[in-house]
C-alpha positions in Angstrom: 0.0 0.0 0.0 1.3 3.4 -0.9 2.2 5.8 1.9 1.7 9.6 1.9 5.4 9.9 1.1 5.0 7.7 -2.0 1.9 9.7 -3.0 3.9 13.0 -2.7 6.6 11.6 -4.9 4.2 10.3 -7.5 2.2 13.6 -7.5 5.3 15.7 -8.2 6.5 13.2 -10.9 3.2 13.4 -12.6 3.2 17.2 -12.4 6.7 17.2 -14.0 5.5 15.0 -16.8 2.5 17.3 -17.5 4.8 20.3 -17.5 6.8 18.7 -20.3 3.6 17.9 -22.3 3.5 14.2 -21.4 0.2 12.6 -20.2 1.2 10.8 -17.0 -1.1 7.8 -18.0 1.3 7.1 -20.9 4.3 6.5 -18.7 4.9 3.8 -16.2 6.9 4.8 -13.1 7.6 2.7 -10.0 8.9 3.6 -6.6 10.8 1.0 -4.6 11.7 1.6 -1.0 13.9 -1.1 0.4 17.4 0.0 1.7 17.2 3.1 -0.4 14.4 4.5 -2.5 14.5 4.3 -6.2 12.1 5.9 -8.7 12.1 4.0 -12.0 10.6 5.1 -15.3 10.4 1.8 -17.2 7.8 2.1 -19.9 6.9 4.9 -22.3 5.8 5.6 -25.9 8.8 6.2 -28.2 7.6 9.7 -29.0 8.2 10.7 -25.4 11.8 9.6 -25.2 13.4 12.9 -25.9 11.4 14.8 -23.3 11.9 12.0 -20.8 15.7 12.3 -21.3 15.4 16.0 -20.6 13.5 15.4 -17.4 15.9 12.7 -16.4 18.9 15.0 -16.9 17.2 17.8 -15.0 16.5 15.7 -11.9 19.7 13.6 -11.9 18.3 10.3 -13.1 20.6 7.7 -14.5 20.0 5.4 -17.4 19.9 1.7 -16.7 21.6 0.4 -19.8 20.4 -3.1 -19.4 16.7 -2.3 -19.7 17.0 1.3 -21.0 15.0 2.5 -18.0 15.7 5.6 -15.9 16.4 5.5 -12.2 16.6 8.1 -9.5 18.1 6.9 -6.3 18.3 8.3 -2.8 16.1 8.6 0.3 12.5 9.7 -0.1 13.4 13.3 0.8 16.2 13.4 -1.8 13.9 12.1 -4.5 11.2 14.6 -3.6 13.7 17.4 -3.6 15.1 16.4 -7.0 11.6 16.4 -8.4 10.9 19.9 -6.9 14.2 21.1 -8.5 13.1 19.7 -11.8 9.8 21.5 -11.5 11.7 24.8 -11.0 13.4 24.2 -14.4 10.3 22.8 -16.2 8.1 24.8 -18.5 5.2 26.4 -16.8 1.7 24.9 -16.9 1.2 22.9 -20.1 -1.7 20.7 -20.9 -0.6 17.2 -21.9 -3.9 16.2 -23.4 -7.2 17.9 -24.3 -9.7 18.1 -21.6 -13.4 17.7 -22.4 
């Protein structure tokens, strides 16, 4: 079950995606919290790769060459802070998909 900390991280990550014009429902991210926390981006449409690489660079994610997924490691506070820093660099409000 997700904690409020997990929810805070996912919320900021989704906001970051939206700021870059990516619908959060088109990207799969997972947060693992064992000895250290790791936020993975492991599934996305090809057309989002360039923007995801920009996001990854802005927040300090590394590329996992084996699976070509992105990973951000640290404790929960460090991951949250990296996402907040990424939001500071991100374009301002941008709608990723039309709203009805």
